[in-house]
C-alpha positions as CSV (number, residue, x, y, z in Angstrom):
1,M,212.1,-111.7,119.5
2,N,212.7,-108.1,118.4
3,K,210.4,-105.9,120.4
4,K,212.1,-102.7,119.4
5,I,210.3,-102.3,116.0
6,D,208.3,-99.1,116.1
7,Y,204.6,-99.8,116.0
8,Q,203.0,-97.7,118.7
9,H,202.5,-94.6,116.7
10,L,200.1,-96.6,114.4
11,F,197.5,-97.1,117.2
12,N,195.4,-95.0,119.5
13,N,195.0,-96.9,122.8
14,D,193.2,-94.2,124.8
15,G,189.9,-96.2,124.9
16,S,188.8,-99.4,126.6
17,I,190.8,-102.6,126.5
18,F,189.7,-106.2,125.8
19,M,189.4,-108.2,129.1
20,G,192.6,-109.8,130.2
21,A,194.7,-108.0,127.6
22,K,197.8,-106.0,128.1
23,R,199.0,-102.8,126.4
24,S,202.6,-104.1,126.4
25,I,203.5,-106.8,123.8
26,E,206.2,-108.3,125.9
27,N,205.9,-112.1,126.1
28,C,202.6,-112.0,124.1
29,K,201.6,-114.3,121.3
30,V,198.5,-112.4,120.0
31,A,197.9,-108.8,119.3
32,I,194.3,-107.4,119.1
33,Y,193.8,-104.2,117.1
34,G,190.7,-102.4,116.0
35,V,189.9,-100.8,112.6
36,P,186.8,-98.5,113.1
37,Y,185.8,-98.1,109.4
38,D,182.5,-98.4,107.6
39,G,183.0,-96.3,104.5
40,T,181.5,-98.8,102.0
41,T,178.7,-100.3,104.0
42,S,175.8,-100.9,101.5
43,F,172.8,-101.0,103.8
44,K,173.0,-99.8,107.4
45,P,176.3,-98.2,108.6
46,G,177.8,-98.3,112.1
47,T,180.5,-100.9,112.0
48,R,183.0,-98.1,113.0
49,F,181.6,-98.5,116.5
50,G,182.2,-102.3,116.5
51,P,185.7,-102.5,118.0
52,S,185.0,-100.3,121.0
53,A,181.7,-102.1,121.7
54,I,183.4,-105.5,121.7
55,R,186.0,-104.2,124.2
56,E,183.5,-102.6,126.5
57,V,181.2,-105.6,126.8
58,S,184.0,-108.1,127.0
59,H,184.3,-107.4,130.7
60,S,180.8,-108.9,131.2
61,L,182.1,-112.3,130.1
62,E,183.9,-114.9,132.2
63,S,187.6,-115.1,131.3
64,Y,187.4,-118.9,131.3
65,C,186.2,-120.9,128.3
66,P,184.9,-124.4,129.3
67,Q,184.9,-125.6,125.6
68,L,188.7,-124.9,125.3
69,N,189.5,-125.3,129.0
70,Q,191.5,-122.1,128.9
71,D,191.4,-118.9,130.8
72,L,192.3,-115.5,129.3
73,N,194.0,-114.6,132.6
74,D,196.5,-117.4,131.9
75,I,197.3,-116.1,128.3
76,N,199.7,-113.4,127.4
77,F,198.0,-111.2,124.7
78,A,198.0,-107.6,123.9
79,D,195.3,-105.1,122.8
80,L,197.1,-102.4,120.8
81,G,194.1,-100.1,120.5
82,E,192.5,-98.6,117.4
83,L,194.4,-98.2,114.1
84,E,194.7,-94.6,113.1
85,I,193.0,-94.3,109.7
86,T,191.7,-91.7,107.3
87,Y,187.9,-91.8,106.8
88,G,186.6,-91.8,103.2
89,A,187.8,-94.0,100.4
90,P,188.6,-97.6,101.3
91,E,191.9,-97.9,99.5
92,P,194.0,-96.0,102.0
93,V,192.4,-97.9,104.9
94,V,193.2,-101.3,103.3
95,A,196.8,-100.1,102.8
96,A,197.0,-99.0,106.4
97,V,195.7,-102.4,107.6
98,K,198.3,-104.2,105.5
99,S,201.1,-102.0,106.8
100,S,200.1,-102.4,110.5
101,T,199.5,-106.1,110.1
102,Q,203.0,-106.4,108.6
103,K,204.4,-104.7,111.7
104,I,202.5,-107.0,114.0
105,L,203.7,-110.1,112.1
106,S,207.3,-108.8,112.2
107,L,207.1,-108.8,116.0
108,D,206.2,-112.6,115.9
109,L,202.7,-111.8,117.0
110,K,199.5,-113.3,115.6
111,P,197.1,-110.6,114.4
112,L,193.5,-110.5,115.6
113,M,191.7,-107.6,114.0
114,L,188.3,-106.1,115.2
115,G,186.3,-104.4,112.5
116,G,184.9,-102.4,111.0
117,E,183.5,-103.7,107.8
118,H,184.6,-106.6,105.7
119,S,186.6,-104.5,103.1
120,I,189.5,-104.2,105.6
121,S,190.2,-108.0,105.6
122,S,192.1,-108.0,102.3
123,G,194.8,-105.8,103.9
124,A,195.4,-108.2,106.7
125,V,195.3,-111.3,104.4
126,A,197.8,-109.7,102.0
127,A,200.2,-109.1,104.9
128,A,199.9,-112.7,106.2
129,A,200.1,-114.2,102.7
130,E,203.5,-112.4,102.0
131,I,205.0,-114.5,104.9
132,H,202.9,-117.6,104.4
133,K,202.8,-118.4,100.7
134,D,200.7,-121.5,101.4
135,L,198.1,-119.6,103.5
136,I,194.6,-121.0,103.6
137,L,191.7,-118.6,104.1
138,I,188.5,-119.6,105.9
139,Q,185.4,-117.3,105.6
140,L,182.4,-117.5,107.9
141,D,179.8,-115.2,106.3
142,A,176.2,-115.0,105.2
143,H,177.3,-113.5,101.8
144,A,179.7,-114.8,99.2
145,D,181.5,-111.4,98.8
146,L,182.9,-112.4,95.4
147,R,181.7,-109.4,93.3
148,D,184.4,-107.6,91.4
149,N,182.8,-104.2,92.3
150,W,179.8,-103.0,94.0
151,L,178.2,-99.5,93.8
152,G,181.3,-98.3,91.9
153,S,183.9,-99.6,94.4
154,R,186.3,-102.5,94.0
155,H,186.9,-102.4,97.7
156,S,183.3,-102.6,98.8
157,H,182.6,-105.0,101.6
158,A,180.6,-106.9,98.9
159,C,184.0,-107.6,97.2
160,A,185.9,-108.7,100.2
161,M,186.7,-112.2,99.1
162,R,187.4,-111.2,95.5
163,R,190.1,-108.8,96.8
164,C,191.4,-111.5,99.2
165,L,191.8,-114.0,96.4
166,E,193.9,-111.5,94.5
167,V,196.5,-111.5,97.3
168,L,196.3,-115.2,98.2
169,P,199.0,-117.1,96.3
170,S,197.5,-120.5,97.2
171,E,194.1,-119.4,96.0
172,K,192.8,-121.8,98.7
173,L,189.6,-120.3,100.1
174,F,187.0,-122.2,102.1
175,Q,183.6,-120.4,102.4
176,I,181.5,-121.9,105.2
177,G,177.7,-121.8,105.2
178,I,177.3,-119.0,102.6
179,R,173.5,-118.4,102.1
180,S,173.3,-115.2,100.1
181,G,174.8,-114.0,96.8
182,S,174.3,-113.6,93.1
183,K,173.7,-116.5,90.7
184,E,177.2,-116.0,89.3
185,E,178.8,-116.1,92.8
186,F,177.1,-119.4,93.7
187,K,178.1,-120.8,90.3
188,E,181.7,-120.0,91.2
189,L,181.4,-121.3,94.7
190,H,180.4,-124.7,93.4
191,Q,182.7,-124.8,90.4
192,Q,185.7,-124.0,92.6
193,N,184.6,-126.4,95.4
194,R,184.9,-123.5,97.9
195,L,181.5,-123.8,99.5
196,I,181.7,-125.8,102.8
197,Q,178.3,-127.0,104.0
198,Q,177.4,-126.4,107.6
199,I,174.3,-128.0,109.0
200,S,173.1,-126.1,112.0
201,G,173.3,-128.1,115.2
202,N,175.7,-130.6,113.8
203,P,179.5,-131.0,114.0
204,S,181.5,-129.2,111.3
205,T,182.2,-132.5,109.5
206,D,182.6,-131.1,106.0
207,L,185.1,-128.5,107.2
208,S,187.1,-131.1,109.0
209,K,187.2,-133.2,105.8
210,A,188.2,-130.3,103.7
211,L,191.1,-129.3,106.0
212,K,192.4,-132.8,106.6
213,P,194.9,-132.6,103.8
214,F,196.2,-129.3,105.1
215,L,197.2,-130.3,108.6
216,G,200.0,-128.0,109.8
217,K,199.4,-125.4,107.0
218,P,198.9,-121.8,108.1
219,I,195.2,-120.7,108.3
220,Y,193.7,-117.2,108.5
221,I,190.0,-117.0,109.4
222,T,187.7,-114.0,108.7
223,V,184.4,-114.0,110.6
224,D,181.7,-111.8,109.2
225,L,179.2,-111.7,112.1
226,D,176.2,-111.8,109.8
227,W,177.0,-115.5,109.5
228,F,175.1,-115.8,112.8
229,D,171.3,-115.8,112.6
230,P,169.7,-112.4,113.1
231,S,167.7,-113.8,116.0
232,V,171.0,-114.1,118.0
233,L,172.9,-111.3,116.3
234,P,170.7,-108.5,115.0
235,G,173.4,-105.9,115.3
236,T,174.8,-106.1,111.8
237,G,174.2,-103.9,108.8
238,T,173.2,-106.7,106.4
239,P,171.3,-109.3,108.4
240,E,170.4,-112.5,106.5
241,P,167.8,-115.0,107.9
242,G,168.6,-118.7,108.0
243,G,171.9,-118.3,109.9
244,Y,173.9,-120.0,112.6
245,F,174.1,-120.2,116.3
246,W,176.8,-120.3,119.0
247,K,177.0,-124.1,119.0
248,D,177.7,-124.0,115.3
249,F,180.6,-121.6,115.8
250,A,181.8,-123.8,118.6
251,S,181.9,-126.7,116.2
252,V,184.0,-124.7,113.8
253,I,186.4,-123.9,116.7
254,D,186.5,-127.7,117.5
255,V,188.0,-128.2,114.1
256,L,190.3,-125.2,114.1
257,K,191.9,-126.1,117.4
258,N,193.6,-129.0,115.6
259,H,195.1,-126.8,112.9
260,T,197.6,-123.9,112.7
261,L,195.7,-120.6,113.0
262,I,198.1,-117.7,112.3
263,G,195.6,-114.8,112.2
264,A,192.0,-113.8,112.3
265,D,189.5,-110.9,112.0
266,I,185.9,-110.3,113.2
267,V,183.9,-107.8,111.2
268,E,180.5,-106.2,110.5
269,L,179.3,-105.6,114.1
270,S,177.0,-102.5,114.2
271,P,176.3,-102.3,117.9
272,Q,173.9,-99.3,117.6
273,L,171.4,-101.6,115.7
274,D,171.0,-103.8,118.8
275,T,170.1,-101.8,121.9
276,S,170.1,-105.0,124.0
277,G,173.9,-105.3,123.6
278,I,173.6,-109.1,122.9
279,S,175.2,-108.8,119.5
280,S,178.3,-107.2,121.0
281,V,178.5,-109.8,123.8
282,L,178.4,-112.6,121.2
283,A,181.1,-110.9,119.2
284,A,183.3,-110.5,122.3
285,K,182.8,-114.3,122.9
286,V,184.0,-115.0,119.4
287,V,187.1,-112.9,120.1
288,R,187.7,-114.8,123.3
289,S,187.6,-118.2,121.5
290,L,189.8,-117.0,118.6
291,T,192.3,-115.5,121.0
292,M,192.7,-118.9,122.7
293,V,192.9,-120.9,119.5
294,L,195.6,-118.5,118.2
295,T,197.7,-119.3,121.3
296,Y,197.6,-123.0,120.6
């Protein structure tokens, strides 16, 4: 493995670190990095504070996950810090995310990006799809995010999956439990057979069936935290009632652990909207699970 590729200048690691992580990438399989950006948020801003909040509260969790029977202390993974970005228009940020993710992948590391808002995901997906032409994208989200533009921007977080589809050669996108979007978006979801039903409290049977033909294929998952119900995760800028709970996410993880996860992101945490800190804790627990599955 070539560890001499220059990447450190891209990140600022002066802040907190995710529990159990290292700053060095030696012998690591996964690299966490934050992208503190919320330039296109359409309701309540604040996702730029998401990455640091996840890291800070992560130390309140146990390092052991009973569901996966793994301990972060037994895993080699790195936290590279925050990506250095320019604030303002989303296009330079998406480009910076793509470039940094390319660097991470070139080091034989699996990227785990902490957002920030959802507009950044297309940069990471583009980098992963250049290597994995048969990449499958899974989206956990309250919203379809299939608009071509929103409020004058083609890189709005409301357009996240439309931009991802443009850089996804396989065009294979599974959207789990979407419950909000325009009439046109839902028409497309059904016509393209992208919408995966998730019944809260039940196993992720439909996801398991949908992925069965793709065993061994590379998968990238993007987790918009507003997928969770606002009663358990109020700290997001676009909350949507009728969402999901931790056991529902755990059932998704039960499916993914049998597949080949090559990258992931967690976006849309606005910690200042939840003074209790529970939203940040739930987000950190999502990061813990994904870190473990990425090392499978």
